[in-house]
BAKOLDREN-111464 format. One record per residue (C-alpha): residue number from 1; residue in three letters; x, y, z. Coordinates in steps of 0.5 Angstrom, whole numbers, plus 500, padded with zeros to 3 digits. Layout:
<num=NUM	residu=ala	east=X	north=Y	up=Z>
...
// end
This chain:
<num=1	residu=met	east=517	north=250	up=567>
<num=2	residu=val	east=516	north=245	up=573>
<num=3	residu=gly	east=519	north=239	up=568>
<num=4	residu=ala	east=515	north=234	up=564>
<num=5	residu=val	east=509	north=232	up=566>
<num=6	residu=arg	east=506	north=225	up=564>
<num=7	residu=val	east=498	north=223	up=563>
<num=8	residu=glu	east=496	north=217	up=561>
<num=9	residu=arg	east=490	north=216	up=556>
<num=10	residu=lys	east=486	north=210	up=553>
<num=11	residu=tyr	east=486	north=208	up=546>
<num=12	residu=phe	east=480	north=205	up=543>
<num=13	residu=arg	east=480	north=201	up=536>
<num=14	residu=cys	east=473	north=198	up=532>
<num=15	residu=val	east=474	north=191	up=531>
<num=16	residu=his	east=470	north=191	up=525>
<num=17	residu=cys	east=473	north=198	up=522>
<num=18	residu=arg	east=480	north=198	up=525>
<num=19	residu=gln	east=479	north=206	up=526>
<num=20	residu=gly	east=482	north=208	up=533>
<num=21	residu=val	east=480	north=214	up=537>
<num=22	residu=ile	east=483	north=217	up=544>
<num=23	residu=pro	east=478	north=220	up=547>
<num=24	residu=phe	east=482	north=225	up=551>
<num=25	residu=asp	east=486	north=227	up=546>
<num=26	residu=asp	east=479	north=230	up=542>
<num=27	residu=trp	east=478	north=233	up=550>
<num=28	residu=ala	east=484	north=236	up=550>
<num=29	residu=gly	east=483	north=240	up=543>
<num=30	residu=val	east=490	north=235	up=540>
<num=31	residu=gly	east=490	north=235	up=532>
<num=32	residu=lys	east=495	north=231	up=528>
<num=33	residu=thr	east=500	north=235	up=530>
<num=34	residu=his	east=499	north=233	up=538>
<num=35	residu=leu	east=499	north=240	up=540>
<num=36	residu=thr	east=494	north=244	up=544>
<num=37	residu=ile	east=492	north=250	up=541>
<num=38	residu=gly	east=496	north=254	up=546>
<num=39	residu=ala	east=502	north=250	up=544>
<num=40	residu=val	east=500	north=252	up=537>
<num=41	residu=arg	east=500	north=259	up=539>
<num=42	residu=leu	east=507	north=258	up=543>
<num=43	residu=ala	east=509	north=255	up=537>
<num=44	residu=cys	east=507	north=260	up=532>
<num=45	residu=leu	east=510	north=266	up=536>
<num=46	residu=ala	east=516	north=263	up=536>
<num=47	residu=ala	east=517	north=261	up=529>
<num=48	residu=ala	east=515	north=269	up=528>
<num=49	residu=ser	east=521	north=271	up=531>
<num=50	residu=trp	east=527	north=266	up=530>
<num=51	residu=ser	east=528	north=261	up=525>
<num=52	residu=phe	east=525	north=254	up=527>
<num=53	residu=asp	east=531	north=251	up=530>
<num=54	residu=lys	east=532	north=257	up=534>
<num=55	residu=ala	east=524	north=257	up=536>
<num=56	residu=ser	east=525	north=250	up=538>
<num=57	residu=glu	east=531	north=252	up=542>
<num=58	residu=his	east=527	north=257	up=545>
<num=59	residu=leu	east=521	north=254	up=547>
<num=60	residu=ala	east=524	north=248	up=550>
<num=61	residu=glu	east=528	north=253	up=555>
<num=62	residu=phe	east=523	north=259	up=556>
<num=63	residu=cys	east=517	north=254	up=558>
<num=64	residu=gly	east=519	north=246	up=557>
<num=65	residu=leu	east=516	north=245	up=551>
<num=66	residu=ser	east=520	north=240	up=547>
<num=67	residu=ile	east=517	north=241	up=540>
<num=68	residu=ser	east=521	north=239	up=534>
<num=69	residu=asp	east=524	north=245	up=529>
<num=70	residu=gln	east=520	north=241	up=523>
<num=71	residu=thr	east=513	north=240	up=527>
<num=72	residu=ile	east=514	north=247	up=528>
<num=73	residu=arg	east=515	north=250	up=521>
<num=74	residu=arg	east=509	north=245	up=519>
<num=75	residu=val	east=505	north=249	up=524>
<num=76	residu=ala	east=507	north=256	up=523>
<num=77	residu=asp	east=505	north=254	up=515>
<num=78	residu=ala	east=498	north=252	up=517>
<num=79	residu=glu	east=496	north=256	up=521>
<num=80	residu=gly	east=499	north=262	up=517>
<num=81	residu=met	east=495	north=260	up=511>
<num=82	residu=arg	east=489	north=261	up=516>
<num=83	residu=ala	east=491	north=267	up=519>
<num=84	residu=ala	east=492	north=270	up=512>
<num=85	residu=glu	east=485	north=269	up=510>
<num=86	residu=trp	east=483	north=271	up=517>
<num=87	residu=met	east=485	north=278	up=516>
<num=88	residu=asp	east=483	north=278	up=509>
<num=89	residu=thr	east=476	north=276	up=510>
<num=90	residu=ala	east=474	north=276	up=518>
<num=91	residu=tyr	east=470	north=282	up=520>
<num=92	residu=ala	east=474	north=282	up=527>
<num=93	residu=ala	east=480	north=284	up=524>
<num=94	residu=thr	east=477	north=290	up=521>
<num=95	residu=thr	east=473	north=292	up=528>
<num=96	residu=ala	east=480	north=295	up=531>
<num=97	residu=phe	east=480	north=299	up=525>
<num=98	residu=thr	east=473	north=301	up=523>
<num=99	residu=arg	east=472	north=303	up=531>
<num=100	residu=ala	east=478	north=308	up=532>
<num=101	residu=ala	east=479	north=315	up=531>
<num=102	residu=gly	east=484	north=319	up=527>
<num=103	residu=gln	east=485	north=320	up=520>
<num=104	residu=pro	east=486	north=314	up=515>
<num=105	residu=glu	east=493	north=313	up=512>
<num=106	residu=phe	east=495	north=309	up=507>
<num=107	residu=ser	east=502	north=306	up=505>
<num=108	residu=gly	east=504	north=301	up=499>
<num=109	residu=asp	east=511	north=299	up=498>
<num=110	residu=gly	east=515	north=292	up=496>
<num=111	residu=thr	east=521	north=289	up=499>
<num=112	residu=met	east=525	north=283	up=496>
<num=113	residu=val	east=525	north=275	up=499>
<num=114	residu=asn	east=529	north=270	up=496>
<num=115	residu=thr	east=525	north=265	up=494>
<num=116	residu=val	east=526	north=258	up=490>
<num=117	residu=glu	east=524	north=261	up=484>
<num=118	residu=gly	east=529	north=267	up=485>
<num=119	residu=trp	east=529	north=274	up=488>
<num=120	residu=lys	east=520	north=276	up=489>
<num=121	residu=glu	east=518	north=283	up=491>
<num=122	residu=met	east=513	north=282	up=497>
<num=123	residu=arg	east=508	north=287	up=497>
<num=124	residu=val	east=506	north=290	up=503>
<num=125	residu=thr	east=500	north=294	up=505>
<num=126	residu=ser	east=499	north=299	up=511>
<num=127	residu=leu	east=493	north=302	up=513>
<num=128	residu=ala	east=493	north=306	up=520>
<num=129	residu=arg	east=489	north=311	up=523>
<num=130	residu=arg	east=492	north=317	up=527>
<num=131	residu=asp	east=491	north=324	up=530>
<num=132	residu=pro	east=494	north=329	up=527>
<num=133	residu=gly	east=500	north=333	up=531>
<num=134	residu=lys	east=502	north=339	up=533>
<num=135	residu=gly	east=502	north=344	up=527>
<num=136	residu=val	east=509	north=346	up=524>
<num=137	residu=asp	east=512	north=351	up=520>
<num=138	residu=pro	east=517	north=349	up=515>
<num=139	residu=cys	east=522	north=354	up=517>
<num=140	residu=gly	east=528	north=349	up=518>
<num=141	residu=trp	east=529	north=342	up=515>
<num=142	residu=glu	east=531	north=340	up=523>
<num=143	residu=glu	east=525	north=342	up=526>
<num=144	residu=val	east=521	north=338	up=521>
<num=145	residu=glu	east=525	north=332	up=521>
<num=146	residu=gly	east=525	north=332	up=529>
<num=147	residu=arg	east=518	north=333	up=531>
<num=148	residu=ala	east=514	north=327	up=533>
<num=149	residu=leu	east=507	north=325	up=531>
<num=150	residu=pro	east=502	north=321	up=535>
<num=151	residu=ala	east=502	north=314	up=535>
<num=152	residu=ala	east=498	north=310	up=530>
<num=153	residu=arg	east=490	north=309	up=534>
<num=154	residu=ala	east=490	north=303	up=530>
<num=155	residu=arg	east=494	north=299	up=524>
<num=156	residu=met	east=493	north=294	up=520>
<num=157	residu=val	east=499	north=291	up=516>
<num=158	residu=thr	east=498	north=285	up=510>
<num=159	residu=ala	east=504	north=282	up=506>
<num=160	residu=arg	east=503	north=278	up=500>
<num=161	residu=phe	east=507	north=276	up=493>
<num=162	residu=ala	east=502	north=280	up=487>
<num=163	residu=asp	east=503	north=284	up=481>
<num=164	residu=cys	east=501	north=291	up=480>
<num=165	residu=glu	east=494	north=289	up=478>
<num=166	residu=gln	east=492	north=284	up=483>
<num=167	residu=met	east=495	north=290	up=488>
<num=168	residu=gly	east=490	north=294	up=486>
<num=169	residu=glu	east=484	north=290	up=487>
<num=170	residu=val	east=487	north=288	up=494>
<num=171	residu=trp	east=487	north=295	up=496>
<num=172	residu=lys	east=480	north=297	up=493>
<num=173	residu=thr	east=477	north=291	up=497>
<num=174	residu=gln	east=481	north=293	up=503>
<num=175	residu=ala	east=478	north=300	up=502>
<num=176	residu=thr	east=471	north=297	up=502>
<num=177	residu=arg	east=472	north=292	up=508>
<num=178	residu=leu	east=475	north=298	up=512>
<num=179	residu=gly	east=470	north=303	up=510>
<num=180	residu=leu	east=474	north=308	up=506>
<num=181	residu=gly	east=470	north=308	up=500>
<num=182	residu=asp	east=473	north=312	up=495>
<num=183	residu=gly	east=479	north=315	up=499>
<num=184	residu=arg	east=476	north=322	up=501>
<num=185	residu=gly	east=480	north=324	up=507>
<num=186	residu=val	east=485	north=318	up=506>
<num=187	residu=ser	east=492	north=320	up=506>
<num=188	residu=val	east=496	north=316	up=501>
<num=189	residu=leu	east=504	north=316	up=503>
<num=190	residu=cys	east=508	north=313	up=497>
<num=191	residu=asp	east=515	north=313	up=494>
<num=192	residu=gly	east=515	north=315	up=487>
<num=193	residu=ala	east=514	north=308	up=484>
<num=194	residu=lys	east=508	north=310	up=478>
<num=195	residu=trp	east=505	north=303	up=479>
<num=196	residu=ile	east=503	north=304	up=486>
<num=197	residu=trp	east=500	north=311	up=484>
<num=198	residu=ser	east=497	north=308	up=478>
<num=199	residu=gln	east=493	north=302	up=482>
<num=200	residu=val	east=492	north=308	up=488>
<num=201	residu=gly	east=488	north=312	up=483>
<num=202	residu=his	east=484	north=305	up=481>
<num=203	residu=ala	east=482	north=304	up=489>
<num=204	residu=leu	east=482	north=311	up=492>
<num=205	residu=pro	east=481	north=315	up=487>
<num=206	residu=arg	east=479	north=321	up=492>
<num=207	residu=ala	east=485	north=320	up=497>
<num=208	residu=glu	east=490	north=326	up=498>
<num=209	residu=glu	east=497	north=323	up=495>
<num=210	residu=val	east=503	north=325	up=498>
<num=211	residu=leu	east=510	north=323	up=496>
<num=212	residu=asp	east=515	north=320	up=502>
<num=213	residu=val	east=519	north=326	up=503>
<num=214	residu=tyr	east=525	north=322	up=505>
<num=215	residu=his	east=525	north=318	up=498>
<num=216	residu=leu	east=525	north=326	up=495>
<num=217	residu=ser	east=531	north=327	up=499>
<num=218	residu=gln	east=534	north=321	up=497>
<num=219	residu=his	east=534	north=323	up=489>
<num=220	residu=val	east=536	north=330	up=491>
<num=221	residu=his	east=542	north=328	up=495>
<num=222	residu=arg	east=544	north=323	up=489>
<num=223	residu=cys	east=544	north=329	up=484>
<num=224	residu=ala	east=548	north=334	up=489>
<num=225	residu=gly	east=553	north=328	up=490>
<num=226	residu=val	east=554	north=329	up=482>
<num=227	residu=leu	east=553	north=336	up=482>
<num=228	residu=glu	east=558	north=338	up=488>
<num=229	residu=gly	east=562	north=331	up=490>
<num=230	residu=glu	east=560	north=325	up=494>
<num=231	residu=his	east=560	north=327	up=501>
<num=232	residu=thr	east=562	north=334	up=501>
<num=233	residu=pro	east=560	north=340	up=505>
<num=234	residu=ala	east=558	north=343	up=499>
<num=235	residu=ala	east=553	north=338	up=496>
<num=236	residu=ala	east=551	north=337	up=503>
<num=237	residu=ser	east=549	north=345	up=503>
<num=238	residu=trp	east=546	north=345	up=496>
<num=239	residu=ala	east=541	north=339	up=498>
<num=240	residu=arg	east=539	north=342	up=504>
<num=241	residu=gly	east=537	north=348	up=500>
<num=242	residu=thr	east=533	north=345	up=495>
<num=243	residu=leu	east=530	north=340	up=499>
<num=244	residu=met	east=528	north=346	up=504>
<num=245	residu=asp	east=525	north=350	up=497>
<num=246	residu=leu	east=521	north=344	up=495>
<num=247	residu=val	east=518	north=343	up=503>
<num=248	residu=arg	east=517	north=351	up=504>
<num=249	residu=his	east=515	north=353	up=497>
<num=250	residu=gly	east=513	north=347	up=493>
<num=251	residu=pro	east=516	north=344	up=486>
<num=252	residu=gly	east=515	north=350	up=482>
<num=253	residu=pro	east=521	north=354	up=484>
<num=254	residu=thr	east=526	north=349	up=484>
<num=255	residu=leu	east=524	north=346	up=478>
<num=256	residu=ser	east=525	north=353	up=475>
<num=257	residu=arg	east=532	north=353	up=477>
<num=258	residu=leu	east=534	north=346	up=475>
<num=259	residu=asp	east=531	north=347	up=468>
<num=260	residu=asn	east=536	north=354	up=468>
<num=261	residu=leu	east=541	north=350	up=471>
<num=262	residu=leu	east=541	north=345	up=466>
<num=263	residu=ala	east=540	north=350	up=461>
<num=264	residu=arg	east=547	north=353	up=462>
<num=265	residu=trp	east=551	north=346	up=461>
<num=266	residu=asp	east=554	north=344	up=455>
<num=267	residu=thr	east=553	north=337	up=453>
<num=268	residu=gln	east=561	north=335	up=455>
<num=269	residu=arg	east=558	north=334	up=462>
<num=270	residu=ala	east=553	north=328	up=461>
<num=271	residu=ala	east=554	north=325	up=467>
<num=272	residu=thr	east=552	north=332	up=470>
<num=273	residu=gln	east=546	north=333	up=465>
<num=274	residu=lys	east=543	north=326	up=466>
<num=275	residu=ala	east=543	north=327	up=474>
<num=276	residu=val	east=540	north=333	up=474>
<num=277	residu=ala	east=535	north=331	up=468>
<num=278	residu=gly	east=533	north=325	up=472>
<num=279	residu=leu	east=532	north=330	up=478>
<num=280	residu=ile	east=527	north=334	up=474>
<num=281	residu=gly	east=523	north=328	up=472>
<num=282	residu=tyr	east=522	north=325	up=478>
<num=283	residu=ile	east=520	north=332	up=481>
<num=284	residu=arg	east=515	north=333	up=475>
<num=285	residu=asp	east=513	north=326	up=475>
<num=286	residu=asn	east=511	north=328	up=483>
<num=287	residu=gln	east=509	north=335	up=483>
<num=288	residu=thr	east=502	north=334	up=484>
<num=289	residu=arg	east=504	north=330	up=491>
<num=290	residu=met	east=509	north=335	up=495>
<num=291	residu=asn	east=504	north=339	up=498>
<num=292	residu=tyr	east=508	north=339	up=504>
<num=293	residu=ala	east=508	north=346	up=508>
<num=294	residu=asp	east=500	north=345	up=508>
<num=295	residu=arg	east=500	north=338	up=511>
<num=296	residu=leu	east=506	north=340	up=516>
<num=297	residu=arg	east=501	north=346	up=518>
<num=298	residu=arg	east=496	north=341	up=519>
<num=299	residu=gly	east=500	north=336	up=523>
<num=300	residu=leu	east=500	north=331	up=518>
<num=301	residu=pro	east=505	north=326	up=516>
<num=302	residu=ile	east=509	north=327	up=510>
<num=303	residu=gly	east=514	north=321	up=510>
<num=304	residu=ser	east=512	north=314	up=510>
<num=305	residu=gly	east=515	north=311	up=516>
<num=306	residu=gln	east=509	north=307	up=517>
<num=307	residu=ile	east=511	north=302	up=511>
<num=308	residu=glu	east=518	north=303	up=512>
<num=309	residu=gly	east=517	north=300	up=519>
<num=310	residu=ala	east=512	north=294	up=516>
<num=311	residu=cys	east=517	north=292	up=511>
<num=312	residu=lys	east=523	north=292	up=516>
<num=313	residu=asn	east=519	north=288	up=522>
<num=314	residu=val	east=514	north=283	up=518>
<num=315	residu=val	east=518	north=282	up=512>
<num=316	residu=gly	east=525	north=283	up=513>
<num=317	residu=arg	east=526	north=281	up=521>
<num=318	residu=arg	east=524	north=274	up=519>
<num=319	residu=leu	east=524	north=272	up=512>
<num=320	residu=lys	east=531	north=276	up=510>
<num=321	residu=leu	east=535	north=271	up=516>
<num=322	residu=asn	east=542	north=269	up=513>
<num=323	residu=cys	east=541	north=263	up=507>
<num=324	residu=ala	east=533	north=263	up=508>
<num=325	residu=arg	east=530	north=261	up=501>
<num=326	residu=trp	east=523	north=260	up=501>
<num=327	residu=arg	east=517	north=257	up=497>
<num=328	residu=pro	east=513	north=263	up=495>
<num=329	residu=glu	east=506	north=260	up=499>
<num=330	residu=arg	east=510	north=258	up=505>
<num=331	residu=ala	east=513	north=265	up=506>
<num=332	residu=arg	east=506	north=268	up=505>
<num=333	residu=his	east=504	north=264	up=510>
<num=334	residu=leu	east=509	north=266	up=515>
<num=335	residu=ala	east=509	north=273	up=513>
<num=336	residu=ala	east=502	north=273	up=516>
<num=337	residu=leu	east=504	north=271	up=523>
<num=338	residu=pro	east=508	north=277	up=524>
<num=339	residu=ser	east=503	north=281	up=520>
<num=340	residu=leu	east=498	north=280	up=526>
<num=341	residu=gln	east=503	north=282	up=531>
<num=342	residu=tyr	east=504	north=288	up=527>
<num=343	residu=ser	east=497	north=290	up=526>
<num=344	residu=glu	east=496	north=289	up=534>
<num=345	residu=leu	east=491	north=283	up=532>
<num=346	residu=trp	east=495	north=277	up=535>
<num=347	residu=gln	east=490	north=277	up=541>
<num=348	residu=thr	east=484	north=278	up=537>
<num=349	residu=tyr	east=486	north=272	up=532>
<num=350	residu=trp	east=488	north=267	up=538>
<num=351	residu=ser	east=482	north=269	up=542>
<num=352	residu=ser	east=478	north=267	up=536>
<num=353	residu=lys	east=481	north=260	up=536>
<num=354	residu=ala	east=480	north=259	up=543>
<num=355	residu=ala	east=473	north=260	up=542>
// end
């Protein structure tokens, strides 16, 4: 902020082996990047927030640090790799979560990232602890949608490229590290992807599984658009009534009504039949995960907002910039930096580095 500060330092070289050393750099903690740990931290913070060229510009403007975009890229890649390993293995990374009060919540989802190998799904995991909110009687969708839940006391978010079975093993390891055991008392809130429920059953077999009500709402509204016309008052009314029946009474009455509706139509209405049959299949596949009324009365969430926010803030905000295309390993490393921020572990991680 006061301009450049010039520091003179001595360089020594052995006349026999020709190896050189700068004692001041060793004392100051300056590595091959010529950055101290404090400058590395600022470079990583900027890299997690903006593209590398913008990060270079903003660092110069904010604090007078002149670091090239390529140096920031190299530093963020190397530090992101270490941060990802730290989140997966370090005891300090789990302390805040294991000591926090509140009921554990688990969510998993994926978001596509443009890589040199084509579009690949980066799978995001969110674990949080939150106190129950005020109980709600699901008498109307507006009351359900407008309720405010307490903020999470602790959360831990990770992102990686992995197949279904690998994610199941990752989740099982995380459950053990975080003291979740077999999942008893854990709420699992996810969309209707079958691979997620399969791997959750492997990692947290005793958890309470909950179908995200907003994904359910999307399927209901899609069907309503086919039945009553896209964006019509009749479609909105049909979707609202169907959704409230599912929230208040569970899937049984709605499935019976849809089955009767499907049986009355002839085969000439193929599009309508397909829409209704698709909704029936989605509800039937997830009917054990629609205990919404009971959860609302207990003040527990029925939507997976935690994971949607994680996908947006950890992956989308940084890795989905215009024209961005990543090497998969570098995308994984860079995603670890906003994961630290979103998990509120940024200070903890850098404190351990300074020590």
